[in-house]
PAVORO-108747 format. One record per residue (C-alpha): x, y, z. Coordinates in steps of 0.5 Angstrom, whole numbers, plus 2048, in hexadecimal, padded with zeros to 3 digits. Layout:
REM residues N
XYZ;...
This chain:
REM residues 496
7EB7AC7FE;7EA7AA805;7F07AF807;7EC7B5804;7E57B3807;7E97B380D;7EB7BB80D;7E57BD80A;7E17BA810;7E67BD815;7E57C4811;7DD7C3812;7DE7C2819;7E37C881A;7DD7CD816;7D87CB81B;7DC7CC821;7E07D281E;7DC7D5819;7DF7D7813;7E67D8816;7E67D0818;7EA7CF812;7EF7D4814;7EF7D181B;7F07C9818;7F57CB814;7F97CF81A;7F87C881E;7FB7C5819;8017C9818;8027C981F;8027C281F;8087C2819;80B7C781C;80B7C4823;80E7BE81F;8147C181B;8197C2821;8177BC824;81A7B881C;81F7BD81C;8237BC822;8247B5820;8267B681A;82B7BC81B;8317BD821;82F7C2826;8347C8822;82F7C781C;8297C6821;82B7CD824;82C7D081D;8247CE81B;8227D1821;8267D8820;8247D8819;81D7D981A;81E7DD820;8217E281C;81C7E1816;8157E181B;8187E781D;8187EB817;8127E8815;80E7EB81B;8117F181A;8127F2813;80B7F3811;8097F9814;8027F7815;8017F780D;7FF7F080D;7F97F1813;7F77F7810;7F47F380A;7EF7F080F;7ED7F8810;7ED7FA809;7EB7F4805;7E47F3808;7E27FA808;7E57FD801;7E17F87FC;7E37FD7F6;7EA7FF7F8;7EC7F97FD;7F17F67F7;7F67FD7F8;7F77FB7FF;7F87F47FE;7FE7F67F8;8017FC7FC;8017F7802;8047F27FD;8097F67FA;80B7FA800;80D7F3804;8107F17FD;8157F77FF;8157F6806;8177EE805;81C7F1800;8207F5805;81F7F080B;8237EB806;8287F0804;8297F280C;8297EB80F;82E7E980A;8337EF80B;8317EE813;8337E7813;83A7E8816;8377EC81C;8317E781D;8357E281D;83A7E5822;8357E8827;8317E1827;8377DD827;8347D9821;83A7D881B;8357D4817;8317DA816;8377DD813;8387D680F;8307D680D;82F7DE80C;82D7DD804;8277D8806;8267DD80C;8257E4808;8217E0803;81C7DD808;81C7E380C;81A7E7806;8157E2803;8127E1809;8117E980A;80E7E9802;80A7E4802;8077E6809;8007E8806;7FF7E1803;7F97DF809;7F77E680A;7F57E8804;7F07E2803;7EE7E2809;7EC7EA808;7E97E8801;7E47E3805;7E87DD803;7EB7DA80A;7EB7D3808;7F07D4802;7F47D8808;7F47D280C;7F77CE807;7FC7D2806;7FD7D380D;7FE7CB80D;8027CA807;8077CE809;8097CB80F;8087C480C;80C7C5806;8127CA80B;8127C4810;8127BE80B;8177C2807;81C7C380C;81B7BC810;81D7B9809;8227BE807;8267BC80D;8257B580D;8267B4806;82C7BA805;82E7BD80B;82E7C280F;82F7C880A;8297C6805;8247C680C;8257CE80B;8247CE804;81E7CA804;81B7CF809;81D7D5804;81A7D17FE;8137D2801;8137D8803;8157D97FB;80F7D57F9;80A7D97FF;80C7E07FA;80B7DC7F4;8047DA7F7;8027E17F9;8047E47F2;8007DF7EE;7FA7E07F3;7FB7E87F1;7FC7E67E9;7F57E27E9;7F17E57ED;7F17E17F2;7F17E77F7;7EF7EE7F6;7F57F27F2;7F47F97EF;7F97FF7EE;7FC8027F5;7FB8097F6;7FE80F7FB;7F88107FE;7F6809800;7FD808802;7FE80D806;7F680B80A;7F980480A;80080680E;7FB80B813;7F8804815;7FE800814;804803817;80080481E;7FF7FD81E;8057FB81C;8087FF822;8037FB827;8047F5824;80C7F5826;80A7F882C;8057F282D;80A7EE82C;8107F0831;80A7F1836;8087E9835;8107E7835;8117EB83A;8107E6840;8157E183C;81B7E683B;8197E8843;81A7E1845;8207E0841;8247E6844;8227E484B;8237DC84B;8287D7849;8267D3842;8247CD846;81F7D284A;81C7D5842;81B7CE840;8167CC845;8137D3843;8137D183C;80F7CA83D;80B7CD842;8087D283C;8097CE837;8027CC836;7FF7D3835;8007D282D;7F97D082D;7F77D782E;7FA7D9827;7F87D4824;7F17D5825;7F17DC826;7F47DF821;7F07DD81B;7EA7DE81F;7EC7E5820;7EE7E6819;7E77E4817;7E47E781C;7E77EE819;7E47EC812;7DD7EB815;7DD7F1818;7DE7F5812;7D97F280F;7D47F4815;7D07F9812;7CD7FB81A;7D07FB821;7CB7F5822;7CD7F281D;7D57F381F;7D37F1826;7D07EB824;7D77E9820;7DB7EA826;7D67E682B;7D67E1826;7DE7E1826;7DE7E182E;7DA7DB82E;7DE7D7829;7E47D982C;7E27D7833;7E07D0830;7E67CE82F;7EB7D2834;7E77D083B;7E67C8839;7EE7C9837;7F07CD83E;7EC7C7842;7EF7C283E;7F67C4840;7F57C5847;7F27BE846;7F87BB843;7FD7C0844;8017BC84A;8017B5846;8037B883F;8087BE840;80D7B8843;80B7B383E;80D7B8839;8137BB83C;8157B6840;8157B6848;81B7BB848;8157C0847;8107BE84D;8117C5850;80E7C884A;8087C584C;8057CA851;8077CF84C;8047CC846;7FD7CC84A;7FE7D384C;8007D5844;7F97D2842;7F57D7846;7F77DC840;7F47D883A;7EC7DA83D;7EE7E183C;7EF7E0835;7E87DF833;7E77E7832;7E97E982B;7EA7F082D;7F07F2829;7EC7F0823;7E77F4824;7EA7FA825;7EF7F981F;7E87F881B;7E67FE81D;7ED80281B;7EF804823;7F6802821;7F9809824;7F580782B;7F87FF82A;7FF80382A;7FF807830;7FC802834;8017FD832;806801835;80280283B;8017FA83B;8097F983B;80A7FE841;8047FA845;8087F4843;80F7F5845;80C7F784C;8077F284D;80C7EC84A;8137EF84E;80F7F0854;80C7E9853;8137E5852;8167EA859;8117E785D;80E7E185A;8137DE855;8127DA84F;80A7DA851;80B7E2852;80D7E384B;8077DE848;8027E184D;8047E984B;8037E6844;7FD7E4845;7FA7EB849;7FD7EE843;7F97EB83E;7F37EC843;7F47F3843;7F57F483C;7EE7F083A;7EA7F483F;7ED7FB83C;7EC7F9835;7E57F6836;7E37FC839;7E5800834;7E27FB82E;7DC7FC831;7DB80382F;7DB801828;7D67FB829;7D180082D;7D07FB832;7D37FB83A;7D97F683B;7D47F083E;7D07F1838;7D67F0833;7D57E9835;7D07E3838;7D27E283E;7CD7DC83F;7D07D8839;7D77D983C;7D57D6842;7D27D083F;7D97CF83B;7DD7D0842;7D97CB846;7D87C6841;7E07C6840;7E17C5848;7DB7C0848;7DF7BC842;7E57BD846;7E37BB84D;7E07B4849;7E67B3846;7EB7B484D;7E97AD850;7ED7AA84A;7F47AB84D;7F27A7853;7F27A184E;7F77A2848;7FD7A6848;8017AA843;7FF7A983B;7F97A483D;7F67A9841;7F77AF83C;7F37AB837;7EE7A983B;7ED7AF83E;7ED7B3838;7E77AE835;7E37AF83D;7E47B783C;7E27B8835;7DC7B3836;7DA7B683C;7DB7BE839;7D77BC834;7D17B9837;7D17BF83D;7D17C4837;7CB7C1834;7C87C083B;7C97C883D;7C87CA836;7C27CF837;7BB7CD834;7B77D282F;7B17D4831;7AB7CF82E;7A77D482A;7A07D782C;79A7D282A;7957D4826;78D7D3827;78C7D2820;7857D0821;7837D6825;7877DA81F;7827D881A;77C7D981F;77E7E1820;7807E1818;7787DF816;7757E381C;7797E9818;7767E7812;
């Protein structure tokens, strides 16, 4: 009971901070913690060969999951909130299509395992190709589970599905590796994928999500939205990962390790940004007027800033201590790069891609993603040539800044606003100043404390100072105009 109460209170706090996306953000935080702990546990249970096979197993399956959905899962955020009566058709079309794609992908992975094992120099992929095929196909077939729940106005249930998936997958894999050996590690992952497929279709049969007969006309309209989005998503993933491939090709593995450590904290962006942008798409679909859509966008920007600005300030405050603490003093050279990479975090307070997807601008996103890859190639490769690793990170930051500005300009056309009116500059400044003052208040602790005691004390002081500054800088509502009741009564009497 006490544990359930703690979870409930955490969910209430997350809802206050992030609105209806609070439960999804909380689930991503829990999932991130589980995901972070899984390799730390497995590396102690299996030998380096087994651990390497585990990494290759998920590299292949994750790539197939990102590419194989063809934008169908993401299209649910567009169609389900808008099509009240026929939304079930779009859900059914997605479920059936991804079930077929999952079967084909699983078959392709099973048959192509010898080539994959040779290309990736991983014999284990051939040995465990059956669980790899089942896991890949199952995860693709069950991909619409959380999206259909969120689009149907049930983000809390989607959050539970996210968290339970990662919990059972991590727990099952660790238990299987500890009790039964390496082969069962991969079989446990495959079993979780099968359970997700069962959960999705159970929801459909019992009416937990909309489900109606598909039609050819609706499927064509869904593909018209989904396929350009799929192309833009693939290009977006390529652009986001371009710097990693460029650094890997330009430097030795040890130098690439410094780059990876310097950027490890950027995952906080996905934890917060993805669920909030998904909920924003649903809110924009429900908005009846441009002013309502603009209000939803401003609120999303404000909520993202509430967490991302303090996260960036906290990273600058603690980066020089946390990096060697987590990764040992071997990676001290990554500290300046870590601080530079943190500059990208505040850029993600603008969920402009979600705004354009909600407005059906998938064709624009497709060609803009192609332009963005060219910009990334020029800036990242040029940065590497002139400034080394710092240039690669700087090129990525410049590319993201360019993208945010361009997409915001396009999105403001749909909101009927100027660029500056699309968000509250004063509110963003207050949040940024609060975070900066809080970091300055915690900074002197490094003169008296070191390592983990300094981190814990700094977090406590930083958090308290930030909350205090936010309360002090919070704009006050104007007092209502006073009314002279006696004068009103006198005037009424005179009129009578």
